[in-house]
FIDREN-495948 format. One record per residue (C-alpha): x, y, z. Coordinates in steps of 0.25 Angstrom, whole numbers, plus 5000, padded with zeros to 4 digits. Layout:
BEGIN
XYZ;...
//
This chain:
BEGIN
519651694951;519751794963;520951764972;521151814986;522451794994;521851775009;522851855018;523051805032;522451695038;520951675032;520351565039;519351515031;520251455020;521351395031;520351335039;519851255026;521251225022;521251155037;519851085036;520351035022;521850965029;522651085018;523851135026;524851225020;526351145017;527251185029;526551315028;526851335014;525651315006;524451415004;522951405006;522151414994;520551414991;519851424977;518451434977;517951384963;516551444964;516451584957;517051674957;518051574959;519051624972;520451574976;521051614989;522451584996;523151615008;524351715008;525551655002;525051574988;526051684982;527351624988;526851484986;526651504970;527951564970;527351704966;527651804976;526951954977;525951884966;524551954964;523151874970;522851854956;524351804951;524151694963;522751664961;523051654944;524151564948;523451474960;522251454950;523251394941;523751294951;522551234955;521951214941;522051064941;521251054952;520351164948;520051114935;519051014939;518751064953;517051064951;517150924949;517850874960;517350844974;517550914986;518550864996;519650834985;521050854988;522150894977;523650904977;524350974965;525651024963;525851134952;527151204944;527351344948;528351444944;528851564952;528951704944;530551674941;530051544936;530451444947;529651324946;528951294959;527751194962;526551214971;525851124978;524251134978;523451054987;522051074987;520451024992;519151044986;518051104993;516651134989;515351064987;514950914991;515050884975;515950964969;517251084973;517251214974;518551254977;519951214982;520651244996;522151214995;523551244997;524651284988;526051274990;527451274985;528051134983;529651144987;530751124978;530950984981;529650944979;529451034967;530550974959;529850854958;529650784945;528750834933;528150684936;527650694950;526950834945;526250744934;526050654943;525350754953;524550804941;524150654937;523850634952;522750764949;522350714938;521950574945;521250644955;520350734947;520050624938;518650604937;518950444934;519050364947;520650334946;521250224955;522750184957;523150034962;524349964964;524449824967;522849834970;522649944979;522250074977;523450164980;522450304973;521150334969;520550474965;519350534970;518550484959;518950344962;518550384977;517250434972;516950314962;517250224974;516550284984;517550324992;517750425003;519150455003;520350404997;520750295008;519450225004;520150184992;521650184992;522250054997;521349974994;521149854985;520849914970;520049784969;519049824981;518449924971;518349824960;516949734961;517349584961;516749564945;517749684940;518849624948;519449544936;520049674931;520849714941;521649584936;521849664922;521949794924;521649854909;521950004905;520749984895;519350024901;518649924907;517349924916;517349854931;516649854942;516949934953;516549944969;516350074977;516750064992;515250064996;515149934988;514349964977;514849934962;515050014950;515549984935;516650074931;517750094918;519050064923;520450074917;521750024925;523150084920;524450004925;525150124932;526450054937;527349934933;527549914948;527149774953;526149774959;525749864946;524850004950;523450044941;522850154940;521350134937;520350244930;518950214934;517550274928;516150244934;515450174922;514150184930;513450294921;514150254908;513350124913;512150194913;512050264901;512250134894;511150074901;510250194896;510550174885;510350044884;508950074893;508650164879;508950064869;508049974877;506850064878;506850094864;507249954861;505949894868;504850014867;503650004859;503850114852;504450114838;505650204839;506350244825;507550334824;507750384810;508950464802;508550604798;508350534784;507350454790;508250324791;507850224802;509150214812;508350144824;507050054824;506749994838;506049854840;504649934843;504850004829;505049854823;503749814830;502949944824;503549934811;503749794809;505349814803;506349754810;507549864814;508549794804;507549834791;507049964799;508550014800;509050104789;507650114782;506950254781;505950274791;504850294781;505150154776;504950084788;503750184796;502850184785;503050324784;503850444786;503850494800;504450624798;504950654812;505550784809;504050824809;503650744822;504950784830;504750774846;503150764843;502350644839;501550604827;500450504825;500950434810;500550304803;501750214798;501750084793;502249954796;503249884787;501949794783;501249934779;500149934791;499950074798;500550094812;500050214818;501150294826;501450394835;502850464831;503750524840;505050584834;506350644840;507550704832;508950634835;510250674830;510150594817;508650594815;507450554823;506950444833;505450404830;504550334841;503350264835;502350224842;501250124836;499850154840;499250084828;498549984840;498150104848;497450164837;496750044832;496250034845;495850154847;495050144833;494550024840;494150094851;493450204844;492650094836;492250024849;491850154857;490950184843;490250044843;490050044860;488450074864;489150134876;489150284874;490650344875;491050494877;492450554878;492150684885;493450764884;494350854896;493450974891;492050894894;491650884880;491350754873;492350704863;491850574858;490450514859;490350354853;489050324846;488450254858;488550394865;487850464854;486650374854;486450374869;486550514872;485750524860;486650644853;487550634840;488950624843;489150754835;488250834846;489150764857;490750784854;490850924859;489850924868;490050944884;489950814892;489050894901;487950894891;487650764895;486350764906;486650644915;485850614927;486150514937;485250374944;484550474952;484250574942;484950684945;485750754934;487250734934;487950884935;488950894925;490050914933;489750774937;489450714924;490250574924;491150634913;491450754921;491750684933;492750584927;493450714920;493650784933;493950664942;494450554934;493250454940;492750344930;491350314932;490850194928;489550144925;488750264930;487250274928;486750394921;485450464916;485850524902;484850634897;484950634881;484650774874;483350714868;482750704883;482950544884;483750494895;484650374896;485250284905;486850254905;487850194912;489050284911;490650264913;491550394914;492950384913;494350454910;494550434895;496250414899;496050344914;497550334914;497650494913;496850554925;497050704921;496350634908;494950744907;494450644895;493250564901;492550444892;490950414896;490350294892;488850264895;487950154891;486450184889;485650104900;484450144899;483650014896;484349934904;484150034916;482750024914;482749864912;483649874926;482749954933;481449874928;482249734931;482649794946;481449824950;480949704949;482149624952;481849724967;480349714966;479249624970;478349594956;477049564966;477149704974;478149784965;478749814981;480149784984;480649644984;481549564994;482749614985;482549764985;482149764999;483449695004;484149804996;483549925000;483849875014;485349845012;485349985004;484850045016;485750165022;486650135035;486050225043;484750215039;483650145050;482450055042;481449955045;481149825039;479749775042;479549635035;477849605033;477449465031;475649475029;475149365037;474149275033;474549305017;474849155013;473349135017;472849245008;473849194998;473349044998;471749074999;471649194989;472549144979;474049214975;473349334966;472749384979;473949374989;474749434978;473649544977;473949554992;475349544993;475149674982;474349754991;475049715003;476249794996;475649884990;475249945006;476549915010;477250005000;475950115004;476350115018;477750145018;478650255013;479250285001;480650255006;480350105012;480449985007;479149885005;479449754998;478849614995;479849505000;479049404995;477749335000;477049395009;478049455015;478549625014;479549715018;479449875023;480949925023;480750075030;481750175034;480650285040;480250215051;481450145058;480950135074;480550015080;479150105086;478950175070;479250055064;478149995072;477150085069;477650075053;477549915054;476049945060;475750035051;476149925038;475249825046;473849915046;474249945031;474349795028;473149755036;472149855026;471249755019;471449695005;470549674995;470749584984;469849494976;468649554984;469349504998;469649585008;471049545015;471749595026;473349555028;474149585040;475849555042;476749525051;477949615050;479349605057;480349745057;481849745059;482249895063;483549925055;484550015063;485350095055;486750025058;485949895055;486749805049;485949685044;485549665029;484449675023;484149535024;484349525038;483449635039;482449555031;482749415040;482549495052;481249575048;480649425043;481049375057;480349475063;479149465055;479049325058;479049365073;477949435070;477249345064;477449235076;476849325085;475649335078;475649405064;475149545061;476249615068;477749655068;478949615075;480349695076;481549635075;482749655085;483949625076;485049615090;484349515094;484249415083;485549455078;486249405093;485149295093;485449215081;487149245080;487049195096;486149055093;486949045080;488649065087;488048995101;487448855094;488748865086;489648865098;488848755104;488948665092;490548705093;490748655106;490248515100;490648515087;492248535088;492248675084;492848735096;494448715099;495348775108;496648835104;497748885113;498549035113;500149015118;500349095131;501849115133;502649145143;503549285141;504549245148;505049105142;504049135129;503548975130;502148945129;501648925143;500348915139;498948925129;497648985131;496548915127;495648995117;494348935111;494148925096;492648915087;492748845073;491448855067;491148755056;490548885046;491149015052;492548965056;493349015067;492349105077;493049205085;493149175101;492749325102;491349285094;491049145101;491449165117;490549285119;489649195113;489849065123;490149165135;488649225133;488249085134;488448955142;489248915131;490648955136;490548865147;490548735137;491548815129;492348845141;492348695146;492748655130;493848725133;494248705147;494048545143;494748535128;496048635132;496448545145;496248435138;497348485126;498348555135;498548455143;498648335132;499648435126;500348485141;500348315142;500748265128;501848385126;502248415138;501648565138;501848635149;500548735144;499648805153;498148815148;497348945148;495748935147;494849065147;493749055157;492449165153;491449225163;490149115161;491449005164;491649075178;490149065180;490048915177;490048815188;490648705181;491948775177;492748745188;492448575187;492648605171;493948655174;494348545184;493848425174;494548495163;495848485174;495748335177;495248285164;496348335154;497448325165;497948465163;498648525176;497848625183;498748735182;498948725168;497548775167;497548935167;495948985168;495849125162;494549215162;494449355159;494649495169;493249525166;492749385169;493449385183;492849535186;491449485184;491349445196;492749425204;492349325215;491549245208;492749245198;493649205209;492549105215;492849025201;494449055201;494548995213;494048865209;494748865197;495948905205;495748785212;495848675202;497348735199;497048815187;497748945185;496749075184;496949205174;496349315172;496149345157;496049485147;496649555160;496449705160;495049695152;494449695166;494549765179;495149655188;496249745199;497449675206;496549635219;495649565210;496549475204;497249445217;495949395221;495849295210;496649185208;497249215195;498449175191;498749245177;498249375173;498049385157;498349525151;497249555140;497749585126;497149705126;498349755134;499249675127;498949715113;499749835109;500649845123;502049865114;501549995111;500750035121;501450085132;500050095141;499549945138;501149895142;500949995155;499549925158;500249785155;501349805164;500249835177;499449715174;500649615173;501349695186;500049675193;499749525189;501149495194;500849555205;499949435209;500649345205;499749335189;500449265178;500249385166;499849325151;499649435141;498649415131;498649455116;500149475114;500249505099;501649555097;503149525100;503149665105;501949635114;502649515120;504049575121;503249685129;502549585138;503749515143;504549635146;503249695154;503249545163;502149475156;502249335159;501449265148;500749305134;499849255124;499449315111;499549295095;500949335095;501349215105;500249125098;498849115091;497749025098;497948885091;497548755093;498248655101;498548575089;499348715082;499948765095;500648655100;500948585087;
//
């Protein structure tokens, strides 16, 4: 160890000692520092020779002596955490043999988890102190041993802790001694173990103790009585049992694993005597453990497994059970201290399944090939050899690329795109792939082929199994049946099924024209000349249409004398008209049948199909049929174009309008009420009446669908009177019967403003129901008011004379101004829901709503916010000074019975 006496007043060691709280006793002590890292160094301040009673000693002598005195503190220094304080007195004889004592006070310093040195003070003890008894010195050493003990040690008297070493502080998760000392020892004992405090024992006992953080741990404790005083004192040695319990749990887990595994585990001595036999071994071999233990291994396994030859390897062996039946077993052996451990996996069932599988594959009519990682055919069943026309010997070891395959369009499949190659490269399974296979004898065979990885659970596996079925005959039959199912047997033209299929399969971006033809006066020919002549006429007409059309056009007979032509080559109205005239002229050529000259003509209905046309094939034929009948109704021998948009609009309008008229008188219409809430009080102050339609067939019809339809006709006035009459009656009854002080808000449409019967209808409803005029608010949209402000002002003034209140609805969607609002006699302004949605997250929306509220309040209008969906929107509207609000957050529209139940 290097030694050095530092002259002067070196700042480093002094400052460190001050920071550590170390001070020489009355200036008589000497500071020292020990750095234990290699090379170890020991330094001290001048005066150490006087303290040690070795005046004039060399540095080496002082270093050796101080090192010896510090040995009790440095013996376990690396396992001691930094910041630990020690005090120790050591005897020291002077040069003349005079005994003296040296006091060493030190603190460990270093890294986070272990000390790398000491910083301390060495001082001589006064004679009066040094004369203390050897018993006191022994006490100091004992205390040092307690401090350095790896076991936790506590001393308690009268139940109160009087001492705890550092290990105890660590065990109890204490940061300082005062957190443990002076506290009841029972505070550190869990409730289930406190009974042990009543009978302390010097024998080791397990107890559940508590840390300062409240967590529990199991520890082994030994309590020794250290005094006979009253109350007695006890010293408790505590050792954490957590690791021991974990080790025991691990042993139990291993035992459970051996007990419950499905493999037979057998341990034998070097001489082959069975010493271990788990339950799986009993199952596999049929020997109960009591009978198997102690026997020679060849007796219970049926053979000598020769574990030395398969040590640390695997062998396939045939064992025998107790009944003599064979067991196909995979054996691994590991050498132990006194013998071997055998793990025997019974593969008898798997081998049997493999054999059965091989038998089944050989009996299949489906060909099966296994292609290895290198692309060579590894196995082929008899069916594969028969379908391919190649003996098994000529197939095995041959690259799979020798198989020549074509797709359904007749294109040869490249080698790297063969199903087996693609599956091997990508792992993608091909199921039911129809390909044409060319045999070595030149014959083509159609097969349905499936290709998948041999081991699908191993995506890196590159062996592929390919199976295929000969479908040549089936395909020929299917083709014949498919042709018969899609073609007219009389004319050999496409039938209705094929025409519909071709229409359904047209490209989305493809325009087309559908021409529906009906032979004029064909019934007269059929009835007068007989069906054979009629059939011949139909065959000739079909053949003429086929020759007059292009190769990509579809010509079909739908039945009777109806034909259809679908073309994509001619799609413009003018071009299609020319094409239709050409077809008529072809059909009009004389027909000679059984010596008779017949003349034909046709009426045609034409549908132009745009690229974005979404009509079904059935719809297209239906529309073409309608146009054809229109041509017939206009004199025959002509063609008519069908207007898709007009027909769709008229049909829908007529159907919905008629249903809506019926709904007015059949009780399908009913009023729903949505609450309007005062934002200052949170109370419901009114309801808005909203019309609902429950269709007997289609269920609930959206107002967005039927209200515009009603507004396009005079129905809106009928619906308006119905709503006004029923809602005023219903609310008046609620106000009278339940004492509800609620206002009713009813919407008026643009057409109702033009209705001269509006004002009388309102007057009559108020008079009939007894509803106070001030409790009725009529709402008109901003766009309706701005359409003709003068006319609107006149109507509103007449309504105002009845005493009702008026509101501008959906404000913000039109172009009204403050000046226009002032000219209209309004009471309420309703902000459109488009400004309310998302207002809590949009500063722009909030600013707009703030401006609307301020503008409305400037002309004394009550402000109502529509479409309040969230609590955040409601809170912001209240903050902005909005007066009232409605929306799903406050209440959905409900029938009166539900809303006021």
